[in-house]
N, C-alpha and C positions, 0 to 999 in steps of 0.2 A: 749653531743656534744661528751665527748669522746667513749662510747659505738658507736658510730654512726663512727666515726674514726677508731677505734679499729677495725670493722667489715669488712669496707673499707680493710684493710693493710691486714686481714686475707684471703680477699677475691684474692687481688694481690700474695698474694703468691703462692694462692691455682690454680691460673692460672697460672702463672710459672713454677710450678711443672707440671699440666696436657700438659701446650704445650712444656715440653723439652721431652715428649714421642713418641718414636718415630712412632707408630700407629699412633699419635694423625698429626704427623707431616707430614704421608702421605696421609691421610686426610687433604686434602687443605683447602676444604671449610669452612670445623670447624676447623681448625689452623686459618686462617686466622682471622676466629670472634673470635677467643679467642687474637691475635695480636690487632685487633679491642679495646677489651672491656682494655686490659690491658695497650694501649697506651691512651685510657681514664682514667684511676685509678690512673696512674704513678704520674700527678701532683701533682693530691687530697692528695696521701698519701707520696711524697716528702715534698708537705707543713705541714702536719701533724706529720712528723719525726722534719722538721726543729723548728717546734713550741714547741715538747720536749725539744731537745736540748736546746733551750731559755730557759723553767721553768727551765733546769738543773740548766744553766747557774745563773738564779737568784738567787734558793735555796744556789745556793755555794758563791755567793755575800752576802747574808744575812747572812751567817755564821763569815762572816768578819765584822760584827757591831761590834761583841766583841771584836774585836782588837783595843784598843787606837792609836795603830800606824795607824790601816788601815781604821779604821771607818767612818771620814770624806769623803775619797776619796771613800768610798762602798756608802755612803749614794748618791754623785754622782753619781759613775755608774749604782748604782737602780734606780734612775731616768728615768737615760736612757733607761734600758731594760725593767721597766715600760709601757716605750711608747711604745718599738714595742713589747712588748707583745700585748698590746691593737690591734696595727693596726696587728698585726698576728690573734688573736681573728677573728678581724673583715672581713678578708681575710678569713678565715676559715670557716665563717659563710656562706660567699657570696659563697662559692668550694659546700656546702650543700644546694643550696636554687636548687631547681627544673629546670632543662634546658627544655627551649622551644623544646617541640619535634620539628618545624620545620625547626630549624637551618640549619639542614647540607642540607637541598633540596634546589634544584635549585631553579631559582626563574621566573615566570614571569610575564616583565611588561610591563606598558600600559603607553604613554603620550597621554594628548588629549589639544590640544590649547583650551583654555577657553575665557575670555572677554581680546577685545582690537585689534578685526580685524586680519590682514595682521601683525600688532605687534606680536599679541598672536603666531601665527605659527612658524614666527622666532622664537621666543622664545622658542616652543616648540623642532625648529633644535637645539636650543644650548643647552636645556637640555639632548638630546638625544645623541651630542654630548660630553656630562659630563659626563656622565653615563657609553658612552662605552670606553674611556677613561680611567674613573677608571678601567673600568673591564679588562683593555688591562693590569694596575697597579698590580692587581691583579691574572691575568691568570685566570680571565674564560672567557668560550667562550661563544660569542655572536652568536645568532642565531636569524635570520628576520622571525618574522613571518605574518606580516603583516604593511605595509607602505606607507601611503597616505601625499601626498605631495600636498603642497599649489603651485600656479603660479610663487611664487617671491623665490621656494626654502624650504620654511618655513616649518611645519609639523603640520598637522591638525591630524593626528592618528598613532601612531608606536607602536605596539605592538612585545615583541622583548623578548628572552629568556636568561638567565647567566648562564652557567652549571659550577660549582666549589665547590671546597669543601666550607660549609658554609655563599655560598653566601646569602641568605637567614636572616639567622646571623647579614649580615650586612646592606644589601639594605632594609631591614624592614623599616629602620623608615624613609625612604621619601617618604612615602603615605602620600599626602595633598596635597591643592592645592600649588604651588610659584609662587610668583610673582616677579618680574623682572622693575628697573624703569631704563630709559635709555635714550637717547635723539635716536631716530630714523635715520639712515641713510639719511630716505624720507623727514624728518623735517628739512623747511627751517626754520623756524622761533628760533630752538633752544630749542623746551619748551621741557621738559622731559614728557615720557608719561609712562604709570602704566599698564600691561597687565598679565595676569596670562597664569598659564596648570597646568593640575591635574596630577599625578602622581599615579597610583595604583601598587603593588607593592604585586604579590599572590606568596605563595609557589606552586610549579610544585607537581601536587599529582599524582602519581603513579594506575596503572587502577588499582589494591587493593586493594587504597583508597575509591574509587568512582566506583560503577558498576552504567554504563547508560545501559537503556531499550533502544533498537533502533526503538520498537513502542516509544519513548517517543519521537522521532528528525524527523524533520522535516526539509531534505537537500534540498536545491535550489543551484542551478549552475549557471556562468553566466559569461563574458565575462572581461575579466582584462581589465581597463582601463590605457590608460596614464598618469594622474596626481595622479592617485588613489595605482599604485603601480611600480614597480620597471622596469616592462618590457609591451609591451603590445602584444596579441598573439590573433588568429584567431580562436581561437576553447575555449569552455567553462569549462576552469579550475579551474575558483576560486571561491570556495565556499564555501557556509550562511550555518550554521544550526543550527535551532532555538530551544531549548529545552521547549517543550510544559508546563511541569507541571511548571516552574519558569518564563517561559520567557523568558531566555537569550537568546542572539543572538549570535553569533562567526562568524566573516567572517576571512575569511586567503585565499589572493589572490597572493602572495607572489614566491609560486612555478611554474613552470609551467606544473607539471602535478595534476590534476587533485586528482588524489588519496591521493599525498603527502601532499596537500593543506587541503585534508580531516582529514589527521592522526593530522596535525597541529592543524587545528581546533578545535578538540577535546579532542587535550592535552589544548587550553587553557579553553573550556569548563571544564573540570574537576575540572583546578587549580579554577576556579569561583565557584564551585559546592562544592567544596573542603573548600575554605572559606567560603561560606556560612554557613557548616556545623559546622565548627569548631568555628564561631558566636557565634551560636544556644546554641554549647556546650559546652563553655567556657564563660557564659555571665557576670560571676561576674568577671573572670580574664580579659575579658576585661572592664569592669567596672575600675577596680583598674589600668590597661595600661594608659586608657587614660587618669587620675590623674598623670601618670608618664611621657609621652611626645607626649599626644595629641592624640587623638582618629583617623588621619589619614584620616578621612571622605573627602570626596573634597569636602565639605564645609568648611573645614577651612583650613586658611593662616598657614604656617605652617615656612614659611622663605620666606624674599626677598635680591632679589641681586639687590644693587644700586649701577648703576657705576659710575655714576659724583663723588658719594663720596670712591669708591673703597671698596664698604664695604658688607658683608654677614651678615646680622643677621637670627639666630634661633631664630624663638618665642616662642618657646615652652620649653625651658632651658633659657632665655635671652643670648642669644649667638652672641659675633657682632667681625667678625676677618675684618681685613683689607685686607684680601688677593683673593680677587677675580678672578683676571687672574691665579693664581694656582688654584681655588678652579673649576675654569670653565673649567682649562685643566685636573680635574680629580681627582687635592688632595684633593679627600673628606673625606680622613681618620681624621685629624681635628675636621671636623664637626660629623661623625659618633664616632669616641671613647665617645668625650663629651656626645655624648646621647646617649651611652651606659652605661657608667660611673654613668651615671644621674638614667637610670634604671635599676640599679644593687643596688645601693643603697638607693633606694626607696625601691625597694625589700626586704631588706634588715632592712629596718626600722618599714617595714609591719611585717616582720617575728619577732622582737622583740617586738610588741604589746602584 
């Protein structure tokens, strides 16, 4: 571990020296790349330097054990310092864990009503509001690609992007089946109904990540419908793209321009193809991740929102919070933070096997 951190420290010093050169500063693309790498390395190197200082403090305290007057105090202090060292070492190991290459990407999210009829559609709308509210808190930009609503104002299907630094690192834990338990407004007997909705979270893929052969696409255009989009028009602006090799179908009708809808549909298609490719390339990683935070498969129930009891339970880590109003209003950090910590701890335990 020491060799790795010393190498990172040396790299940071090298970057700092290079970035200070006038000719490098004048080359903005190169300079910005250096600044970005420095920003990524600085917290790690700072943590290593703090650990080194702690080790030095422990060594100095150990020398006091030979002093008759200070030995008792030194032993008490050493117990505290050793505890800090163990915590610091665990934190350093976490810093050395491989980072998810997709963490800094933007996100394509899909919400679909599941079992439960009209109530499932209303639940889809509740989830859509929850995620857009969370996006506002995080400073993410929300862009709707497709929105199909039910007659009662619920959501049959919503496809949208969240753009912002680290969006995928936060939202990736939301994939799976979400369940709601509540008394619907239309329920005259006061009975609790259970409904579900599925959420898919995909890292947004760039054109350089996924090359699509135009000959592999079938593109159909049609007229956007009233309940199926945010507007109704008299032209065939809606676009449906079928990727013939995989059978994937993407529809976009939220934009009034056929060209814009095609661009947005291709964006979603790239993300879905990218997800498939990543799953194939990282089968072993995916297996490990299933053990950490669940598969994210749509057949898996990951979370329950119980309104009568005012609780939200994440079944993957057994966490229950009695903060349903705050969570439904977009305060997802307590849930996401807990899932992220569990994932890191599991990864740390596996790295020490």
